[in-house]
VOBA-1610 file (N, C-alpha, C; in pm, whole numbers, padded with zeros to 5 digits, always signed):
BEGIN
Met+10208+24395+14916Met+10316+24492+14922Met+10391+24490+14789Ser+10409+24610+14729Ser+10485+24615+14605Ser+10633+24604+14634Arg+10708+24546+14538Arg+10852+24527+14557Arg+10929+24635+14487Leu+11046+24666+14538Leu+11134+24760+14472Leu+11182+24701+14341Thr+11195+24782+14240Thr+11249+24733+14113Thr+11397+24708+14129Ser+11452+24629+14034Ser+11593+24592+14045Ser+11686+24711+14025Thr+11633+24824+13978Thr+11718+24942+13959Thr+11739+25021+14087Val+11659+24989+14189Val+11673+25059+14315Val+11784+24993+14395Val+11878+25070+14442Val+11989+25014+14520Val+11937+24972+14656Leu+11962+24844+14688Leu+11920+24791+14816Leu+12035+24801+14914Ala+12017+24877+15018Ala+12126+24895+15115Ala+12085+24836+15248Leu+12177+24773+15310Leu+12155+24720+15445Leu+12226+24812+15542Val+12152+24909+15592Val+12210+25002+15688Val+12154+24965+15825Leu+12235+24901+15905Leu+12191+24853+16034Leu+12204+24962+16139Leu+12123+24950+16237Leu+12112+25057+16335Leu+12227+25053+16433Ser+12287+25165+16459Ser+12391+25174+16561Ser+12327+25217+16692Gly+12411+25221+16797Gly+12357+25260+16926Gly+12257+25160+16979Cys+12296+25032+16981Cys+12201+24925+17011Cys+12147+24931+17153Ser+12200+25018+17236Ser+12152+25021+17374Ser+12016+25089+17385Gln+11970+25156+17278Gln+11842+25225+17283Gln+11749+25169+17177Pro+11618+25155+17207Pro+11523+25110+17106Pro+11523+25207+16988Met+11522+25154+16866Met+11524+25239+16748Met+11430+25184+16643Thr+11399+25267+16546Thr+11320+25225+16431Thr+11406+25237+16308Pro+11368+25169+16198Pro+11451+25172+16077Pro+11474+25314+16027Val+11594+25338+15976Val+11627+25467+15918Val+11600+25462+15769Pro+11584+25576+15700Pro+11559+25574+15556Pro+11673+25507+15481Asp+11640+25453+15365Asp+11739+25388+15280Asp+11845+25491+15240Ala+11972+25464+15274Ala+12078+25558+15243Ala+12111+25559+15095Gly+12094+25444+15030Gly+12115+25437+14886Gly+12259+25457+14844Ala+12355+25445+14938Ala+12494+25473+14905Ala+12582+25349+14906Leu+12530+25238+14962Leu+12609+25118+14970Leu+12595+25035+14843Asp+12695+24951+14820Asp+12691+24862+14706Asp+12572+24768+14720Ala+12486+24764+14619Ala+12364+24684+14626Ala+12392+24537+14610Gly+12510+24498+14563Gly+12539+24357+14542Gly+12450+24299+14434Gln+12377+24194+14465Gln+12291+24126+14370Gln+12152+24115+14430Pro+12061+24212+14403Pro+11931+24212+14469Pro+11840+24099+14425Lys+11866+24037+14309Lys+11786+23924+14262Lys+11878+23818+14205Val+11836+23692+14217Val+11915+23583+14162Val+11822+23469+14125Val+11850+23404+14012Val+11773+23287+13970Val+11841+23162+14026Val+11765+23084+14102Val+11818+22965+14167Val+11735+22844+14127Gly+11803+22733+14094Gly+11736+22610+14056Gly+11766+22497+14152Thr+11756+22376+14101Thr+11773+22258+14185Thr+11916+22239+14234Thr+12012+22301+14165Thr+12153+22287+14206Thr+12192+22386+14316Gly+12099+22474+14356Gly+12126+22568+14463Gly+12189+22698+14414Gly+12212+22788+14506Gly+12270+22917+14473Gly+12265+23009+14593Ala+12301+23135+14571Ala+12307+23231+14682Ala+12264+23369+14635Leu+12203+23443+14724Leu+12164+23581+14701Leu+12244+23667+14798Asp+12324+23760+14744Asp+12407+23847+14826Asp+12368+23992+14805Val+12336+24058+14913Val+12313+24201+14915Val+12403+24255+15025Glu+12433+24382+15024Glu+12524+24438+15123Glu+12487+24394+15264Gly+12573+24311+15325Gly+12551+24268+15462Gly+12448+24159+15480Leu+12394+24105+15370Leu+12288+24005+15380Leu+12320+23891+15284His+12307+23766+15332His+12342+23650+15250His+12236+23541+15268Leu+12180+23494+15157Leu+12084+23384+15158Leu+12145+23269+15079Glu+12168+23157+15146Glu+12234+23041+15086Glu+12131+22929+15068Val+12111+22886+14942Val+12016+22780+14909Val+12095+22656+14868Pro+12090+22547+14946Pro+12167+22427+14911Pro+12104+22352+14795Ala+12181+22266+14731Ala+12131+22183+14622Ala+12017+22095+14674Gly+11911+22085+14595Gly+11797+22003+14632Gly+11691+22074+14713Ala+11718+22197+14758Ala+11618+22269+14839Ala+11501+22315+14754Leu+11526+22339+14626Leu+11421+22378+14532Leu+11400+22267+14429Thr+11274+22246+14391Thr+11243+22146+14289Thr+11221+22209+14153Thr+11225+22341+14147Thr+11209+22414+14021Thr+11293+22541+14027Thr+11300+22614+13917Thr+11378+22737+13913Thr+11295+22855+13963Val+11352+22934+14053Val+11281+23047+14113Val+11373+23169+14113Glu+11318+23287+14083Glu+11395+23411+14096Glu+11374+23465+14238Leu+11478+23459+14318Leu+11471+23504+14456Leu+11511+23650+14466Asp+11450+23722+14557Asp+11486+23861+14578Asp+11460+23899+14723Val+11513+24013+14762Val+11493+24062+14898Val+11487+24214+14893Gln+11400+24271+14973Gln+11393+24417+14981Gln+11384+24460+15126Arg+11440+24574+15150Arg+11428+24637+15282Arg+11296+24712+15284Thr+11211+24686+15383Thr+11080+24749+15388Thr+11085+24877+15470Ser+10980+24955+15460Ser+10970+25079+15537Ser+10891+25059+15666Glu+10838+24938+15685Glu+10758+24915+15805Glu+10847+24901+15928Ala+10796+24947+16040Ala+10871+24936+16165Ala+10863+24793+16217Pro+10970+24743+16277Pro+10963+24610+16339Pro+10852+24607+16443Pro+10790+24493+16464Pro+10681+24484+16561Pro+10728+24511+16703Ala+10638+24559+16784Ala+10670+24585+16925Ala+10656+24454+17002Leu+10768+24387+17023Leu+10769+24262+17097Leu+10829+24287+17236Ala+10768+24232+17337Ala+10811+24256+17475Ala+10957+24216+17494Gly+11038+24310+17543Gly+11177+24282+17574Gly+11270+24271+17454Val+11222+24313+17335Val+11303+24300+17213Val+11333+24438+17156Thr+11461+24468+17134Thr+11505+24592+17070Thr+11547+24561+16927Pro+11484+24622+16826Pro+11521+24595+16687Pro+11665+24637+16659Leu+11740+24552+16592Leu+11876+24585+16551Leu+11887+24607+16401Thr+11784+24567+16326Thr+11782+24587+16181Thr+11641+24627+16139Pro+11628+24678+16019Pro+11494+24696+15964Pro+11430+24560+15935Val+11305+24563+15890Val+11237+24441+15845Val+11271+24419+15698Phe+11311+24297+15665Phe+11342+24260+15526Phe+11237+24162+15475Asp+11202+24178+15349Asp+11101+24093+15286Asp+11170+24006+15182Phe+11175+23875+15210Phe+11236+23779+15119Phe+11128+23722+15027Gly+11159+23716+14898Gly+11057+23670+14805Gly+11110+23576+14699Pro+11016+23519+14623Pro+10871+23542+14628Pro+10810+23495+14761Asp+10720+23577+14815Asp+10655+23542+14940Asp+10591+23404+14931Gly+10608+23327+15035Gly+10547+23196+15041Gly+10628+23085+14978Thr+10743+23118+14918Thr+10829+23013+14862Thr+10872+22918+14974Thr+10856+22789+14950Thr+10897+22690+15049Thr+11011+22605+14993Phe+11090+22549+15082Phe+11208+22471+15044Phe+11197+22330+15101Ala+11254+22235+15027Ala+11253+22096+15070Ala+11350+22073+15186Ser+11450+22158+15198Ser+11544+22152+15310Ser+11574+22295+15354Glu+11636+22308+15469Glu+11658+22441+15527Glu+11759+22522+15446Val+11732+22651+15435Val+11826+22745+15373Val+11881+22836+15482Ser+12002+22885+15462Ser+12070+22965+15562Ser+12063+23113+15528Val+12036+23195+15629Val+12031+23340+15612Val+12130+23403+15709Thr+12213+23495+15658Thr+12312+23563+15743Thr+12291+23713+15736Phe+12278+23776+15852Phe+12272+23922+15864Phe+12405+23969+15924Thr+12452+24085+15880Thr+12573+24143+15935Thr+12539+24267+16015Leu+12573+24267+16145Leu+12548+24382+16231Leu+12671+24472+16232Thr+12650+24602+16231Thr+12762+24695+16237Thr+12825+24697+16376Thr+12745+24665+16479Thr+12795+24658+16616Thr+12775+24517+16667Pro+12883+24437+16678Pro+12869+24298+16724Pro+12809+24292+16863Pro+12735+24184+16894Pro+12679+24169+17029Pro+12789+24152+17132Val+12763+24199+17251Val+12861+24187+17360Val+12792+24133+17484Gly+12872+24073+17573Gly+12820+24027+17700Gly+12707+23929+17685Ala+12598+23953+17755Ala+12485+23861+17756Ala+12378+23899+17654Glu+12411+23986+17559Glu+12313+24023+17457Glu+12275+23902+17372Leu+12148+23894+17335Leu+12098+23783+17255Leu+12044+23836+17123Pro+12126+23845+17020Pro+12076+23887+16888Pro+12005+23771+16821Ile+11875+23779+16807Ile+11794+23667+16758Ile+11718+23710+16633Val+11710+23618+16537Val+11635+23643+16415Val+11487+23612+16441Tyr+11402+23704+16402Tyr+11257+23687+16413Tyr+11200+23675+16271Trp+11123+23569+16247Trp+11074+23537+16113Trp+10922+23524+16117Thr+10854+23576+16013Thr+10708+23565+16013Thr+10665+23421+15985Gln+10560+23381+16057Gln+10504+23247+16044Gln+10377+23250+15959Ala+10308+23137+15952Ala+10191+23125+15865Ala+10083+23227+15900Asp+10071+23264+16028Asp+09968+23359+16069Asp+10014+23504+16057Gly+10135+23527+16005Gly+10184+23663+15985Gly+10256+23723+16103Thr+10259+23654+16216Thr+10327+23707+16334Thr+10475+23671+16330Phe+10556+23754+16395Phe+10700+23729+16403Phe+10730+23637+16521Ala+10810+23534+16497Ala+10848+23442+16604Ala+10998+23422+16601Pro+11062+23405+16718Pro+11206+23382+16722Pro+11240+23245+16664Val+11351+23239+16590Val+11396+23112+16535Val+11537+23084+16586Pro+11579+22956+16589Pro+11715+22925+16635Pro+11819+23008+16561Thr+11911+23066+16635Thr+12006+23164+16581Thr+12144+23137+16639Trp+12250+23165+16560Trp+12383+23163+16620Trp+12460+23286+16575Trp+12556+23327+16657Trp+12630+23449+16629Trp+12770+23440+16687Gly+12861+23518+16629Gly+12997+23528+16680Gly+13034+23673+16701Thr+13160+23698+16732Thr+13204+23835+16757Thr+13232+23911+16628Asp+13214+23846+16513Asp+13237+23913+16385Asp+13116+23994+16339Gly+13009+23996+16419Gly+12891+24073+16383Gly+12794+24000+16294Lys+12824+23875+16258Lys+12734+23798+16172Lys+12635+23718+16257Val+12509+23722+16214Val+12402+23651+16283Val+12339+23556+16182His+12332+23427+16216His+12288+23324+16122His+12161+23256+16172Ala+12074+23220+16077Ala+11953+23146+16109Ala+11916+23058+15990Leu+11817+22972+16010Leu+11769+22882+15906Leu+11620+22902+15885Thr+11574+22877+15762Thr+11431+22885+15734Thr+11396+22785+15625Thr+11270+22745+15622Thr+11221+22660+15514Thr+11119+22732+15427His+11099+22861+15453His+11007+22939+15369His+11053+23085+15364Leu+11009+23157+15264Leu+11043+23298+15250Leu+10927+23385+15294Ser+10959+23483+15377Ser+10862+23582+15421Ser+10942+23701+15475Lys+10901+23759+15587Lys+10970+23875+15642Lys+11053+23836+15764Ala+11159+23916+15788Ala+11247+23885+15901Ala+11320+24011+15946Phe+11362+24011+16071Phe+11450+24115+16123Phe+11530+24056+16238Val+11638+24125+16276Val+11718+24084+16391Val+11686+24176+16508Gly+11659+24116+16623Gly+11632+24194+16743Gly+11717+24146+16859Arg+11743+24235+16953Arg+11816+24198+17074Arg+11715+24166+17184Ala+11717+24042+17232Ala+11623+24001+17336Ala+11684+24024+17474Ala+11606+24081+17562Ala+11653+24104+17699Ala+11670+23971+17772Thr+11584+23876+17744Thr+11594+23741+17800Thr+11569+23643+17686Glu+11615+23520+17704Glu+11596+23422+17599Glu+11448+23391+17581Pro+11401+23378+17456Pro+11260+23345+17432Pro+11225+23208+17490Asp+11099+23192+17527Asp+11056+23067+17588Asp+11079+22947+17497Ser+11074+22969+17365Ser+11084+22858+17271Ser+11229+22817+17243Leu+11326+22897+17291Leu+11465+22871+17259Leu+11548+22848+17384Leu+11660+22782+17365Leu+11759+22762+17472Leu+11888+22824+17422Cys+11925+22940+17473Cys+12036+23016+17416Cys+12170+22980+17480Cys+12276+22995+17401Cys+12413+22975+17448Cys+12433+22837+17508Gly+12360+22736+17456Gly+12376+22600+17506Gly+12337+22586+17652Gly+12257+22679+17703Gly+12216+22673+17841Gly+12309+22747+17935Ala+12423+22797+17882Ala+12520+22869+17965Ala+12503+23020+17944Ala+12580+23097+18019Ala+12575+23242+18004Ala+12638+23283+17872Cys+12579+23380+17803Cys+12634+23428+17677Cys+12752+23521+17705Thr+12859+23505+17632Thr+12978+23589+17651Thr+13025+23645+17519Gly+12934+23708+17445Gly+12971+23771+17319Gly+12954+23681+17199Arg+12929+23554+17219Arg+12900+23461+17111Arg+12812+23352+17168Gly+12736+23287+17085Gly+12650+23183+17138Gly+12558+23125+17033Val+12474+23032+17077Val+12380+22961+16992Val+12248+22951+17065Cys+12138+22969+16993Cys+12005+22944+17047Cys+11951+22816+16985Leu+11929+22714+17068Leu+11877+22586+17023Leu+11727+22581+17050Thr+11659+22488+16986Thr+11519+22469+17018Thr+11507+22390+17148Arg+11415+22433+17233Arg+11396+22363+17360Arg+11338+22224+17337Asn+11242+22213+17245Asn+11181+22083+17220Asn+11276+21995+17142Pro+11294+21870+17182Pro+11387+21782+17111Pro+11338+21748+16972Val+11433+21723+16881Val+11398+21679+16746Val+11333+21541+16753Thr+11386+21456+16839Thr+11330+21323+16860Thr+11293+21308+17007Asp+11200+21218+17034Asp+11162+21193+17173Asp+11283+21146+17252Thr+11289+21188+17377Thr+11398+21144+17463Thr+11396+20992+17476Lys+11513+20931+17460Lys+11525+20785+17467Lys+11621+20748+17580Leu+11602+20631+17635Leu+11691+20583+17739Leu+11802+20497+17679Leu+11924+20519+17725Leu+12041+20450+17674Leu+12112+20383+17790Ser+12124+20251+17785Ser+12199+20179+17888Ser+12331+20132+17827Asp+12411+20063+17902Asp+12545+20025+17859Asp+12542+19954+17724Asp+12617+20006+17628Asp+12638+19945+17497Asp+12510+19931+17416Gln+12404+19999+17454Gln+12278+19995+17380Gln+12273+20111+17282Val+12222+20084+17163Val+12214+20188+17061Val+12082+20264+17074Ala+12089+20396+17074Ala+11970+20480+17072Ala+11962+20547+16936Ala+11856+20521+16862Ala+11840+20580+16729Ala+11782+20720+16741Ala+11837+20812+16664Ala+11786+20948+16657Ala+11771+20984+16510Thr+11737+21109+16481Thr+11715+21150+16343Thr+11848+21155+16268Gly+11869+21063+16174Gly+11988+21064+16090Gly+12113+21013+16157Met+12100+20948+16272Met+12219+20905+16345Met+12184+20799+16449Asp+12287+20730+16498Asp+12275+20638+16610Asp+12374+20681+16718Val+12339+20655+16843Val+12424+20688+16957Val+12449+20561+17037Arg+12574+20533+17069Arg+12606+20415+17150Arg+12704+20455+17261Leu+12671+20420+17383Leu+12757+20449+17498Leu+12860+20337+17508Thr+12987+20367+17478Thr+13089+20262+17473Thr+13171+20253+17601Thr+13192+20365+17667Thr+13264+20367+17796Thr+13176+20439+17897Val+13152+20377+18010Val+13056+20433+18105Val+13123+20463+18238His+13077+20570+18299His+13125+20608+18431His+13041+20541+18539Leu+12911+20531+18512Leu+12819+20468+18606Leu+12754+20349+18536Ala+12813+20231+18552Ala+12761+20113+18484Ala+12620+20081+18531Gly+12535+20044+18434Gly+12399+20003+18467Gly+12301+20117+18490Val+12347+20243+18480Val+12258+20358+18500Val+12203+20402+18365Pro+12072+20397+18344Pro+12014+20442+18217Pro+12043+20590+18193Arg+12068+20625+18066Arg+12093+20764+18030Arg+11981+20811+17937Ala+11935+20933+17957Ala+11836+20993+17867Ala+11908+21064+17753Val+11872+21032+17630Val+11935+21090+17511Val+11836+21184+17444Thr+11879+21308+17423Thr+11795+21409+17358Thr+11871+21472+17242Gln+11808+21477+17127Gln+11866+21542+17009Gln+11788+21669+16982Arg+11857+21784+16975Arg+11791+21912+16953Arg+11838+21974+16823Ala+11749+22055+16764Ala+11785+22127+16642Ala+11878+22241+16675Thr+11969+22272+16581Thr+12063+22383+16599Thr+12079+22456+16467Pro+12096+22587+16468Pro+12111+22664+16344Pro+12253+22662+16289Val+12350+22612+16365Val+12489+22617+16321Val+12510+22523+16203Arg+12574+22572+16098Arg+12602+22492+15980Arg+12747+22514+15936Pro+12821+22406+15903Pro+12958+22423+15853Pro+12965+22510+15727Ser+12858+22510+15648Ser+12858+22590+15525Ser+12871+22739+15554Asp+12836+22783+15676Asp+12856+22924+15711Asp+13004+22960+15713Glu+13090+22858+15731Glu+13235+22878+15726Glu+13294+22824+15595Lys+13204+22798+15497Lys+13249+22745+15367Lys+13314+22609+15381Leu+13269+22529+15476Leu+13325+22396+15498Leu+13230+22290+15440Pro+13281+22194+15365Pro+13197+22087+15313Pro+13160+21989+15424Trp+13037+21938+15422Trp+12992+21849+15527Trp+12886+21754+15472Ser+12851+21653+15551Ser+12753+21555+15507Ser+12670+21511+15626Gly+12547+21464+15599Gly+12463+21413+15706Gly+12384+21522+15776Val+12358+21501+15904Val+12279+21595+15983Val+12371+21675+16074Val+12324+21792+16114Val+12389+21871+16219Val+12298+21864+16341Phe+12352+21833+16456Phe+12266+21808+16570Phe+12335+21850+16699Asp+12254+21890+16795Asp+12301+21913+16931Asp+12256+21795+17014Leu+12347+21737+17087Leu+12318+21614+17159Leu+12333+21635+17309Ala+12234+21585+17384Ala+12240+21588+17530Ala+12218+21447+17582Val+12299+21404+17677Val+12283+21275+17744Val+12283+21301+17894Thr+12182+21251+17965Thr+12168+21277+18108Thr+12145+21146+18184Pro+12227+21114+18285Pro+12349+21188+18323Pro+12466+21153+18233Phe+12559+21246+18218Phe+12681+21223+18141Phe+12798+21264+18228Arg+12889+21169+18254Arg+12996+21191+18350Arg+13132+21198+18281Pro+13230+21265+18344Pro+13366+21258+18291Pro+13412+21113+18282Gly+13466+21076+18168Gly+13506+20938+18145Gly+13411+20862+18055Asp+13287+20910+18042Asp+13194+20850+17947Asp+13241+20876+17804Val+13221+20779+17716Val+13255+20794+17574Val+13137+20746+17491Leu+13100+20826+17390Leu+12992+20791+17300Leu+13047+20764+17161Glu+12989+20666+17093Glu+13012+20648+16950Glu+12892+20707+16877Leu+12918+20799+16785Leu+12813+20863+16706Leu+12826+20816+16562Cys+12722+20754+16508Cys+12720+20707+16370Cys+12620+20791+16291Val+12669+20864+16193Val+12587+20960+16118Val+12558+20905+15979Asp+12432+20913+15936Asp+12393+20869+15803Asp+12461+20955+15697Val+12517+20891+15594Val+12578+20963+15481Val+12531+20900+15351Lys+12556+20969+15241Lys+12524+20915+15110Lys+12619+20801+15078Ala+12569+20702+15005Ala+12651+20588+14965Ala+12774+20639+14890Gly+12890+20585+14924Gly+13013+20624+14858Gly+13085+20741+14921Thr+13029+20799+15028Thr+13098+20908+15096Thr+13228+20856+15156Pro+13343+20911+15118Pro+13470+20859+15169Pro+13494+20899+15314Arg+13558+20810+15389Arg+13596+20847+15525Arg+13730+20919+15526Glu+13812+20896+15423Glu+13939+20967+15415Glu+13912+21115+15393Gly+13971+21199+15475Gly+13947+21342+15467Gly+13827+21388+15546Ala+13755+21293+15611Ala+13637+21330+15691Ala+13670+21320+15839Cys+13596+21392+15919Cys+13612+21383+16065Cys+13478+21412+16132Leu+13461+21355+16252Leu+13350+21394+16337Leu+13392+21523+16405Ala+13317+21630+16380Ala+13356+21763+16429Ala+13253+21817+16526Tyr+13297+21909+16610Tyr+13206+21978+16701Tyr+13220+22127+16682Phe+13114+22201+16717Phe+13119+22347+16707Phe+13169+22403+16839Asp+13287+22465+16835Asp+13350+22523+16953Asp+13294+22664+16972Glu+13202+22679+17067Glu+13139+22810+17088Glu+13239+22913+17139Ala+13339+22870+17216Ala+13437+22964+17268Ala+13516+23029+17155Ala+13548+22948+17051Ala+13623+23000+16936Ala+13532+23036+16821Ser+13402+23002+16831Ser+13304+23026+16725Ser+13349+22965+16592Lys+13392+22837+16597Lys+13435+22768+16477Lys+13424+22617+16497Trp+13427+22543+16384Trp+13422+22398+16387Trp+13562+22341+16411Gln+13568+22237+16495Gln+13693+22169+16525Gln+13673+22018+16508Cys+13775+21948+16454Cys+13767+21803+16443Cys+13778+21739+16581Gln+13689+21645+16610Gln+13690+21570+16735Gln+13754+21433+16714Asp+13718+21365+16604Asp+13771+21232+16574Asp+13804+21226+16426Asp+13933+21213+16393Asp+13976+21209+16253Asp+13962+21070+16190Cys+13970+20967+16270Cys+13974+20830+16218Cys+13838+20764+16236Leu+13755+20772+16133Leu+13618+20726+16140Leu+13605+20581+16093Asp+13506+20512+16147Asp+13471+20378+16102Asp+13360+20389+15999Lys+13371+20313+15892Lys+13269+20311+15788Lys+13188+20184+15804Lys+13054+20198+15820Lys+12969+20082+15846Lys+12843+20089+15759Thr+12780+19973+15746Thr+12649+19964+15683Thr+12552+19907+15785Met+12445+19981+15811Met+12344+19939+15907Met+12214+19919+15830Gly+12188+19793+15791Gly+12071+19766+15708Gly+12090+19831+15572Ala+12000+19925+15538Ala+12011+19996+15412Ala+12084+20129+15428Arg+12137+20155+15546Arg+12199+20285+15574Arg+12351+20274+15572Asp+12414+20373+15509Asp+12560+20389+15516Asp+12589+20494+15622Val+12683+20464+15711Val+12714+20556+15820Val+12864+20568+15836Leu+12906+20683+15889Leu+13043+20704+15935Leu+13035+20728+16085Cys+13123+20662+16159Cys+13115+20663+16305Cys+13243+20719+16368Gly+13227+20804+16466Gly+13338+20856+16544Gly+13301+20859+16691Thr+13396+20891+16776Thr+13370+20891+16920Thr+13392+21029+16979Thr+13327+21053+17092Thr+13342+21180+17163Thr+13328+21156+17313Asp+13399+21237+17391Asp+13388+21231+17536Asp+13325+21358+17592His+13266+21440+17505His+13193+21557+17552His+13074+21580+17460Leu+12980+21664+17501Leu+12856+21685+17429Leu+12842+21830+17386Thr+12800+21848+17262Thr+12782+21981+17205Thr+12709+21965+17073Thr+12736+22053+16976Thr+12681+22042+16841Thr+12782+21969+16753Phe+12734+21868+16679Phe+12822+21784+16598Phe+12781+21785+16451Ala+12880+21754+16365Ala+12856+21734+16222Ala+12973+21655+16165Leu+12956+21599+16046Leu+13065+21533+15975Leu+13123+21630+15874Leu+13249+21669+15893Leu+13318+21753+15797Leu+13389+21664+15695Leu+13395+21711+15570Leu+13457+21633+15463Leu+13590+21691+15421Ser+13650+21771+15507Ser+13782+21827+15477Ser+13862+21833+15607Gly+13992+21803+15597Gly+14078+21815+15714Gly+14073+21699+15809Gly+14021+21583+15763Gly+14010+21468+15851Gly+14125+21371+15837Gly+14096+21242+15863Gly+14201+21142+15866Gly+14241+21092+15729Ser+14348+21011+15730Ser+14402+20951+15608Ser+14435+20806+15638Asn+14457+20727+15532Asn+14489+20587+15550Asn+14619+20569+15627Ser+14719+20654+15597Ser+14849+20642+15665Ser+14837+20678+15813Lys+14749+20773+15845Lys+14732+20817+15984Lys+14646+20719+16064Cys+14541+20668+16001Cys+14442+20588+16074Cys+14460+20438+16055Gly+14540+20396+15955Gly+14564+20254+15934Gly+14444+20178+15885Trp+14363+20239+15796Trp+14246+20170+15742Trp+14287+20059+15647
//
């Protein structure tokens, strides 16, 4: 497929009237094209086009690459129960892979409402479109992650795809998250005060409602990233499930961080789906060394998506370190 030259204005004109199946409309050519191409190296960067944002974190690329995106004229594929909400976009150079996940944000002119599931569909190695973990709010922005560049579009799914678990397993009410059904790590059993290791973190049950009852710990991938809100963060972002988990249970979560990461100004945060924003859960973190690993530890009495934020957390005067 030939690419549009940089002189062609790239417009993101999203389809209105989402209640009816539609196909892409011709390029209006009237919107601000933003920056259709950008050179990105090892320090990261971003590509912004009207209504479209590609964020490449530092270290995701090992060399310098000129990234670009074009709106294609091809119709979105006919997928059962999926209504296209955007045209198909081609991110390039095709086949570019990243050492870590990059974030892609689409802006819809009509925000999702009720139980609608706006999901990003991304082409895989065989060329077929597959749903990827997605999150959205009432601001019309739809976010997803990818480790390679190819084609993508946003579609409204009538039901959640088999590969995803949407809205944290609850009913969608205008905002939500689609998690991967398969756990990032194998489910582990956690008994009283026993540490369960997961990807980039440790989990310890410190206060128990049912003493002596083993708990199953599952860590799932999530597309939510603090960087979507321009918030600095460190470590992994993860959705955590513990079964059974009772009112009164308390978990200590220890997240791997880079050596020298300060605990002052950091907090263990959770993603509040009701408000569609990150909130601090524990401002006063413990700094520990576990073998060769440096970790920051906080506690929680509920389960959701967690991350370590590096702004708005505790201080020495507040926490008495």
